[in-house]
C-alpha positions as CSV (number, residue, x, y, z in Angstrom):
1,M,-2.9,2.6,-93.0
2,D,-6.3,1.5,-92.2
3,F,-7.6,4.9,-91.1
4,G,-8.1,8.2,-92.7
5,L,-7.3,11.6,-91.3
6,T,-9.8,14.4,-90.9
7,D,-8.9,17.9,-92.1
8,S,-8.5,19.1,-88.5
9,E,-6.0,16.2,-87.9
10,K,-4.0,17.2,-91.0
11,I,-3.9,20.8,-89.7
12,I,-2.7,19.6,-86.3
13,L,0.1,17.7,-88.0
14,L,1.2,20.6,-90.2
15,D,0.9,23.0,-87.4
16,T,3.1,20.7,-85.2
17,A,5.7,20.3,-87.9
18,R,6.0,24.1,-88.5
19,K,6.1,24.8,-84.7
20,V,8.8,22.2,-84.0
21,I,11.0,23.6,-86.7
22,A,10.4,27.2,-85.6
23,S,11.1,26.3,-82.0
24,N,14.4,24.7,-82.9
25,L,15.4,28.0,-84.5
26,G,14.6,29.8,-81.3
27,V,11.3,31.3,-82.4
28,K,8.8,31.6,-79.6
29,I,5.7,29.5,-80.4
30,N,2.2,29.1,-79.1
31,Q,1.1,25.9,-77.5
32,Y,0.9,22.7,-79.6
33,K,-2.6,21.6,-80.5
34,N,-3.7,18.5,-78.7
35,P,-3.5,15.3,-80.8
36,T,-6.5,13.1,-81.4
37,A,-6.5,9.4,-80.7
38,T,-5.8,8.7,-84.4
39,L,-2.6,10.8,-84.2
40,L,-1.4,8.8,-81.2
41,K,-1.4,5.5,-83.3
42,A,2.0,4.3,-84.5
43,C,2.4,5.2,-88.2
44,G,5.2,5.9,-90.6
45,A,5.5,9.4,-92.2
46,F,7.7,11.7,-94.2
47,V,7.9,15.5,-94.0
48,T,8.9,17.3,-97.2
49,L,10.1,20.9,-97.2
50,H,9.9,23.1,-100.3
51,K,11.5,26.5,-100.6
52,K,10.0,28.6,-103.5
53,G,8.9,25.4,-105.2
54,M,12.3,23.6,-104.9
55,L,13.0,20.6,-102.6
56,K,14.7,21.8,-99.4
57,G,14.5,18.5,-97.3
58,C,12.7,15.2,-97.1
59,I,13.1,12.6,-94.4
60,G,10.8,10.1,-92.8
61,Y,10.2,6.7,-91.4
62,V,8.6,3.9,-93.5
63,V,8.0,1.6,-90.5
64,A,5.6,2.6,-87.8
65,V,7.5,2.8,-84.5
66,N,6.2,5.9,-82.7
67,P,2.8,7.6,-82.5
68,L,2.2,9.6,-85.7
69,I,2.4,13.0,-84.0
70,E,5.8,12.1,-82.5
71,T,7.0,10.8,-85.9
72,V,6.0,14.0,-87.5
73,K,7.9,16.0,-84.9
74,E,11.1,14.0,-85.3
75,V,11.1,13.9,-89.1
76,S,10.3,17.6,-89.3
77,L,13.5,18.4,-87.5
78,S,15.4,15.9,-89.5
79,S,14.1,17.3,-92.8
80,A,14.8,20.9,-91.8
81,F,18.2,20.4,-90.2
82,K,19.7,17.0,-91.0
83,D,19.0,16.2,-94.7
84,P,22.5,15.8,-96.0
85,R,21.5,17.0,-99.4
86,F,20.7,20.6,-98.2
87,P,22.0,23.2,-95.8
88,P,20.0,23.4,-92.6
89,V,17.0,25.8,-92.6
90,K,17.7,29.2,-91.2
91,E,15.3,31.4,-89.3
92,D,15.0,33.9,-92.2
93,E,14.1,31.1,-94.6
94,L,11.2,29.8,-92.5
95,K,8.7,32.2,-94.1
96,D,9.5,30.7,-97.6
97,I,9.3,27.1,-96.5
98,E,6.2,25.1,-97.4
99,L,5.5,21.8,-95.6
100,E,4.1,18.6,-97.0
101,I,3.3,15.5,-95.0
102,S,3.0,11.9,-96.3
103,V,1.4,9.5,-93.8
104,L,2.3,6.0,-94.9
105,S,0.5,2.6,-95.0
106,P,2.5,-0.5,-94.1
107,L,4.8,-1.9,-96.8
108,R,3.5,-4.8,-98.9
109,K,5.7,-7.1,-100.9
110,I,4.6,-7.6,-104.5
111,N,5.5,-10.3,-107.0
112,N,4.4,-8.6,-110.2
113,I,5.2,-5.0,-111.1
114,E,1.7,-4.8,-112.7
115,E,0.5,-4.4,-109.1
116,I,2.2,-0.9,-108.9
117,Q,-0.3,1.9,-109.4
118,V,1.6,5.0,-110.4
119,G,0.2,7.9,-108.4
120,K,-1.2,5.7,-105.7
121,H,1.8,3.6,-104.6
122,G,5.3,4.5,-103.4
123,I,8.0,2.0,-103.9
124,M,10.7,0.5,-101.7
125,I,13.4,-1.5,-103.6
126,K,15.8,-3.8,-101.6
127,R,18.7,-5.8,-103.0
128,G,21.3,-7.2,-100.7
129,F,22.1,-4.5,-98.2
130,A,21.0,-1.6,-100.5
131,S,17.5,-0.1,-100.3
132,G,15.8,2.9,-101.8
133,L,12.4,4.5,-101.5
134,L,10.4,7.0,-103.5
135,L,7.1,8.5,-102.3
136,P,4.0,8.2,-104.6
137,Q,4.0,11.9,-105.5
138,V,7.5,11.7,-107.0
139,A,6.3,9.6,-110.0
140,T,3.3,11.9,-110.6
141,D,5.4,15.1,-110.1
142,H,7.8,13.9,-112.9
143,N,5.1,12.3,-115.1
144,W,6.9,8.9,-114.8
145,N,5.4,5.6,-116.0
146,R,5.8,2.5,-113.9
147,E,9.1,1.4,-115.4
148,T,10.7,4.8,-115.0
149,F,9.5,5.0,-111.4
150,L,11.1,1.6,-110.7
151,T,14.3,2.6,-112.4
152,H,14.6,5.8,-110.3
153,T,13.9,3.9,-107.1
154,C,16.8,1.6,-108.0
155,Y,19.0,4.7,-108.5
156,K,17.9,6.0,-105.1
157,A,19.1,2.7,-103.6
158,G,22.5,3.2,-105.3
159,L,21.9,0.3,-107.7
160,A,21.8,-0.1,-111.4
161,G,18.6,1.2,-112.9
162,D,17.4,-2.2,-114.1
163,C,17.9,-4.0,-110.8
164,W,14.2,-4.2,-110.4
165,K,14.2,-6.9,-113.1
166,M,16.5,-9.2,-111.1
167,A,15.0,-12.1,-109.3
168,D,16.8,-11.4,-106.0
169,T,15.4,-7.8,-105.8
170,Q,12.6,-7.3,-103.4
171,I,9.9,-4.7,-104.4
172,Q,7.5,-3.4,-101.8
173,V,4.7,-0.8,-102.2
174,F,2.8,1.4,-99.9
175,S,0.2,4.1,-100.2
176,A,0.2,7.5,-98.5
177,I,-2.2,10.2,-97.4
178,I,-0.4,13.3,-98.8
179,F,-1.3,16.9,-97.8
180,D,0.4,20.3,-97.6
181,E,-0.1,23.7,-96.1
182,K,-1.4,25.2,-99.3
183,E,-4.0,22.5,-99.7
184,M,-5.1,23.0,-96.1
185,G,-5.4,26.8,-96.4
186,L,-2.5,27.4,-94.0
187,I,-0.4,29.6,-96.4
């Protein structure tokens, strides 16, 4: 992404994500905050839900298709209610859910794994019809080095852990602006 986000724009995105989830649960919500011009630009994003520090949902779009604000609305609902790894969020859980948003730069193909900066880059591995993606914060959360990060991205794709070493495996990187409700003083 070639632009930054102001703190007020981050708050708008987090507020929108929480409100769209609450509204889907039948909770009456206040008006959505008006998006800025930046939030109306097409951009990929992921919304991650944590419940008491544990992952509760994470879904997103890598490729920019819709305006960022609309992408956040859509992936918030998917993360809360359609992530197949977790049961859907219930209304009584909402108070325990913490939201994190990752706004993504476009994917960039690399030819040398030395280009991967752990903590800055997320990785997309593609081999044949299989693909897997891990966000930048996954590597830092687990204290992984570059090779371990690549291995786990291969696993995420359903491939052998060393597939990243094979010539026909495509490796792409991206960066992300990552922020959460705690960091922004919302919880």
